[in-house]
BAVEX-596728 format. One record per residue (C-alpha): residue in one letter; z, x, y. Coordinates in steps of 0.5 Angstrom, whole numbers, padded with zeros to 4 digits, always signed. Layout:
BEGIN
AZXY/...
//
This chain:
BEGIN
X-0100+0118-0064/X-0093+0117-0062/X-0092+0115-0055/X-0086+0116-0051/X-0083+0115-0045/X-0076+0116-0042/X-0070+0112-0044/X-0066+0108-0039/X-0059+0104-0040/X-0057+0098-0037/X-0050+0096-0036/X-0047+0089-0039/X-0042+0087-0034/X-0036+0084-0036/X-0037+0076-0037/X-0044+0077-0039/X-0048+0076-0045/X-0051+0082-0049/X-0055+0078-0053/X-0058+0074-0047/X-0060+0080-0043/X-0063+0082-0049/X-0067+0076-0050/X-0069+0076-0043/X-0072+0083-0043/X-0076+0081-0049/X-0079+0075-0046/X-0080+0078-0039/X-0083+0084-0042/X-0087+0081-0047/X-0084+0085-0053/X-0087+0084-0060/X-0084+0089-0064/X-0076+0091-0063/X-0073+0097-0067/X-0066+0097-0068/X-0061+0102-0071/X-0055+0097-0073/X-0054+0090-0072/X-0049+0085-0075/X-0052+0080-0079/X-0049+0075-0073/X-0053+0078-0068/X-0059+0079-0072/X-0059+0072-0073/X-0058+0070-0066/X-0064+0074-0064/X-0068+0072-0069/X-0067+0065-0067/X-0069+0066-0060/X-0075+0070-0061/X-0079+0067-0066/X-0085+0071-0064/X-0081+0078-0064/X-0082+0083-0070/X-0075+0086-0072/X-0076+0093-0075/X-0071+0098-0078/X-0071+0104-0074/X-0065+0107-0077/X-0070+0113-0081/X-0073+0114-0074/X-0066+0115-0071/X-0063+0119-0076/X-0069+0124-0076/X-0068+0125-0068/X-0061+0126-0069/X-0061+0131-0075/X-0064+0136-0070/X-0059+0138-0064/X-0061+0140-0057/X-0058+0146-0053/X-0054+0141-0050/X-0051+0138-0056/X-0050+0145-0059/X-0046+0147-0053/X-0041+0141-0054/X-0041+0142-0062/X-0039+0149-0061/X-0033+0146-0056/X-0031+0141-0061/X-0031+0147-0067/X-0027+0151-0062/X-0022+0146-0061/X-0022+0145-0069/X-0021+0152-0070/X-0015+0152-0066/X-0012+0146-0069/X-0012+0151-0076/X-0009+0156-0072/X-0003+0152-0071/X-0003+0150-0078/X-0003+0157-0080/X+0003+0158-0076/X+0007+0152-0078/X+0006+0151-0085/X+0012+0153-0090/X+0016+0150-0095/X+0020+0144-0093/X+0016+0141-0088/X+0012+0135-0089/X+0005+0134-0089/X+0005+0129-0084/X+0009+0134-0079/X+0004+0139-0080/X-0002+0134-0079/X+0002+0132-0072/X+0002+0139-0070/X-0005+0140-0071/X-0007+0134-0068/X-0003+0135-0062/X-0005+0142-0061/X-0012+0140-0061/X-0011+0135-0056/X-0007+0140-0052/X-0013+0144-0052/X-0018+0139-0049/X-0020+0135-0055/X-0022+0127-0054/X-0019+0125-0061/X-0020+0127-0068/X-0027+0126-0072/X-0023+0123-0078/X-0016+0122-0081/X-0013+0129-0081/X-0012+0131-0089/X-0006+0135-0091/X-0006+0134-0098/X+0000+0139-0102/X+0001+0140-0109/X-0002+0135-0114/X-0004+0131-0108/X-0009+0137-0107/X-0013+0135-0113/X-0016+0129-0109/X-0022+0131-0106/X-0021+0126-0100/X-0014+0125-0099/X-0010+0124-0093/X-0003+0126-0091/X+0004+0123-0093/X+0011+0124-0093/X+0011+0129-0098/X+0015+0135-0097/X+0011+0142-0098/X+0014+0146-0103/X+0014+0153-0105/X+0008+0155-0110/X+0004+0149-0107/X-0004+0149-0106/X-0005+0145-0099/X-0012+0143-0097/X-0012+0142-0090/X-0019+0138-0087/X-0019+0137-0080/X-0024+0135-0074/X-0023+0135-0067/X-0028+0130-0062/X-0031+0133-0056/X-0035+0128-0051/X-0037+0124-0057/X-0039+0130-0062/X-0035+0132-0068/X-0033+0138-0072/X-0031+0139-0079/X-0026+0145-0082/X-0022+0146-0088/X-0018+0151-0091/X-0013+0152-0097/X-0006+0155-0096/X-0002+0157-0102/X+0005+0157-0100/X+0009+0163-0103/X+0006+0168-0108/X+0000+0165-0112/X+0000+0164-0119/X-0006+0168-0123/X-0010+0161-0124/X-0009+0159-0116/X-0012+0166-0114/X-0018+0165-0119/X-0019+0158-0117/X-0019+0160-0109/X-0023+0166-0110/X-0028+0163-0114/X-0029+0158-0108/X-0029+0163-0103/X-0034+0167-0106/X-0038+0160-0108/X-0038+0159-0100/X-0040+0166-0098/X-0046+0165-0102/X-0048+0159-0100/X-0047+0160-0093/X-0052+0167-0094/X-0057+0162-0097/X-0058+0157-0092/X-0063+0158-0086/X-0069+0154-0084/X-0074+0152-0089/X-0070+0152-0095/X-0069+0146-0099/X-0062+0143-0098/X-0061+0142-0105/X-0062+0150-0106/X-0056+0151-0102/X-0052+0147-0106/X-0055+0150-0113/X-0052+0157-0110/X-0045+0155-0110/X-0045+0150-0116/X-0048+0155-0120/X-0043+0160-0118/X-0037+0155-0119/X-0040+0153-0126/X-0041+0160-0129/X-0034+0162-0127/X-0032+0156-0132/X-0030+0150-0126/X-0037+0147-0126/X-0034+0140-0128/X-0028+0140-0122/X-0033+0141-0117/X-0034+0133-0116/X-0038+0132-0109/X-0044+0135-0105/X-0044+0141-0102/X-0044+0139-0095/X-0047+0134-0090/X-0050+0134-0083/X-0045+0133-0077/X-0046+0130-0070/X-0044+0124-0066/X-0041+0122-0073/X-0038+0127-0078/X-0042+0125-0084/X-0050+0125-0082/X-0056+0127-0085/X-0058+0132-0088/X-0054+0132-0094/X-0053+0138-0098/X-0053+0136-0105/X-0056+0136-0112/X-0061+0130-0111/X-0062+0132-0103/X-0069+0131-0101/X-0068+0134-0094/X-0071+0141-0092/X-0066+0145-0087/X-0069+0146-0080/X-0067+0150-0074/X-0062+0146-0070/X-0059+0142-0076/X-0051+0143-0076/X-0048+0142-0083/X-0042+0143-0087/X-0042+0148-0093/X-0035+0146-0097/X-0035+0148-0104/X-0029+0145-0108/X-0025+0145-0114/X-0020+0140-0116/X-0016+0140-0122/X-0011+0134-0124/X-0004+0136-0124/X-0006+0143-0122/X-0008+0142-0115/X-0015+0143-0111/X-0018+0148-0107/X-0024+0147-0101/X-0026+0152-0096/X-0031+0149-0091/X-0034+0151-0084/X-0039+0147-0080/X-0045+0152-0079/X-0051+0152-0074/X-0058+0153-0078/X-0062+0158-0075/X-0069+0161-0077/X-0066+0167-0081/X-0059+0164-0083/X-0054+0161-0080/X-0048+0161-0074/X-0041+0159-0076/X-0039+0154-0071/X-0032+0154-0074/X-0027+0160-0074/X-0021+0161-0079/X-0019+0166-0084/X-0022+0166-0091/X-0020+0172-0094/X-0012+0171-0095/X-0008+0177-0096/X-0004+0175-0103/
//
């Protein structure tokens, strides 16, 4: 049986040594087992040298297990982060056009999210246009967006330490038949995956739903990453939605569902939402139009 007790936080004042305070606590409370999530090698060695009788144990799996399931207060903060992210994508839709640079679009997005209450970005804003959009995890540069471009925009606002994640793909001007086909394939794959996700479903099964649809459409080799990942204090957390995932979705998971197709020298399409896993389905936390009137 696992024993639990309320946690406490002790401040380390400026000029004090964190390591010395930990060592003192280990000695005064006669602690024999100490779990840790992450330590630098130097910190671990210093603690070990001064506490030979203490057994240090990797508690990262325990920490991640606890972090996988969000409580109501966390969900509330994450909904706010998602709302701010959605506002950022609204701004992207307003400003994106031929003649504006990727960097300018990113600046407009980040300013909008900050103005509405974001504490910063959850990760480096991605605005990848034209051939750059074929890189699944690109960045944004000085390239000027042109008519006919596919533009992948992947953004996330941070709110009180919690993250969100949202991707939309824009087509500048009238799409070619291939652009339309690729876009619709990704859109339908995401829709099917979202509808298949719920508590007690294996994460790899949700990935399979999207991957099978894309493969049957003839683009399987161009879907080169996992379908999604958990989101929370970090923008990438367990559970993982991938072909080899051993995770089973549970109520309170917050995950992304983000299929994509990336074709060299043609461009890429990704559509992503952050969703809350419920007993009988999901609640989309991010909101931004997907069905584009071509």
